N, C-alpha and C positions, 0 to 999 in steps of 0.2 A: 226637338231638333237640336242637335249638338253641333256647334260651329267651332272648328279648331283653326288657329292661325297657321299660315303657311310657313312662317319663320318663327323660331324660338330664340329668344335672347336671354343669355344668362344674366343673373343679377344676384347680389348679395342678400343676406337675411337668413336667420335660422328659422326652422320650421316649428310650428306649435303642434299640439296633440292632434289637430285636425289635418295636418299635412300641408299647411300653408303658412303665410305670414303677411303682415301689413307692411306696405311701403310707407316709410316714415315721411316722405315728402308729399305724396299724394293722398295717403290714407286708404288707398285701394288695397283690397285683399287679394293675394296671389295664391293659387292652389298649385300643388306639385304632385298630387296623387289623384287617381280617378274618383275615389270616394269623396275627396275634398271638393272636387269640381261639382259634384251633385249637391253637396251640402251648401257650398258657397253660391250656387246659382241663384237661389232665392235672395240671399243677401245682396249680391251684386245687382240683381234685377231691381230690388227695392231701392238701392242707392241710385241707380240710373233713373228710376221713376221719380225719385225725390228731386234730383238735379233737373230733370225735364220740367217738373212742376214749378220749380223756382224760376227757371228761365221763362216759362210761359207766363207766370205772374208778373215778372219784370217787364216783359214785352207788352203786356196788356195793362201795365201801370195799376195793378191791384195788389192788395195785401196777400201774403202767403204765410202760413204757419205750419211748422212741422210738429207742433204740439197736438197730440191726440189725447183727448180727455174723454173717457167712456161715459162720464157723467153728462156730457153734452148730447148723448144719444140715449135717453132713458125709455124709449118706447118699445114695449113688447106688445105685439098684436095677437089677437085670437082670430086668425083669418078664416077658420072654418066654424067659428062660433060654437065650439063645444065646451067652453069654459077653460080649456087649457091653452095658455098663451104659447107663443113660439118657444120660449125657454123651457116650459114644461114638456112640450112635445119633443124637443131635442134631447132632454134628459131621459125621457121614456124610451125613445128610439135608440139611444146610445148606451143605456145601462146594460151591463153584462148579467144582471139578475133582475127579477121583478122589482119594480120600484115600490116604495111606501109613500102614501099620500098624506097630506096634512089632516084631511078629514074625509068623511064618507062621500063628499061631492066629487072627489078625485080630480080636483082642478090644479092643485099645487103639489109638487113633488118635494119630499123632504129627505128621502134616502134611496139608495140604490148602490151600484158598484160601477165606477167609471175609471178607466185606465188611460193615462196620457200616452198617446202613441209615440211621442218624442222622448219623454223621460222614463216611461215605464211606471211612474208613480200611480198609485191607486187611491181613490177617494170613495167614501161611503155617504158623506153628508152633502146633500145638494147645495147647501148654503156655502160650502167651501169652494164651489166652482164658479168661475167667471166664464161666461160664454159670450164671445164677441164675434160678430160677423165681420171679420177683419177685411175681407175683400170689399165688402160693401161700404162700411163706414170709413175705414182707413184709406181706402181707395178714393172715396168721395171727398174726404177731408182736405187734402192738400190743395185741391182746385177750387175750394169754395171761398167765396167772399162771405160776408156775414150770411149765415143760413138760419132762417127762423125755424121754430119748432115744427110748423106744418111741413116745411120742406124736408126736414129730417125724417119725419114720420113717412112722408111719401117715398123717400129713398128706401126705407125699410120695407114698405108695402110692395114696392115694385121690384124688389130684389128677386123675389121668387125662390129664394134659397131657404131651406128648412131652418137654417140657423140664424135667420135675420131677426133682429130685435135686441134690446138691451135691458138689463136688469134695472 
């Protein structure tokens, strides 16, 4: 759903290659082209979510951290018990070519062909790829007080998303 303001107010600032610019006072990003609005929507939404999380933590008198460290979420699960953890299954499902496995057990993927939909870059070594369930972990992270390892594992297992898990 796209919501547009009823009034448009002019303001200074040159445009970047994306068709927008940052407000020097507020740090907000302003779009001036339709394609910029689409690209900026995620950024604005993330910024709004972060501000809301900070306010919520302050109101509840608890700590808040914007620091996301993927090492804090090291659990890959094998939900279907076929020896391939979630990382392997995501690599297999998203490879543009048949994958190569570490050994005949076919549990661990070492090669394939993956293309980043945002940059267009292509990789062939599985070890060069980081797979993060951003919505699950990064979404959960700002609202967490100290979360123990069992809670982190539960977040992954309950996500129900094929890309849940961490390397």
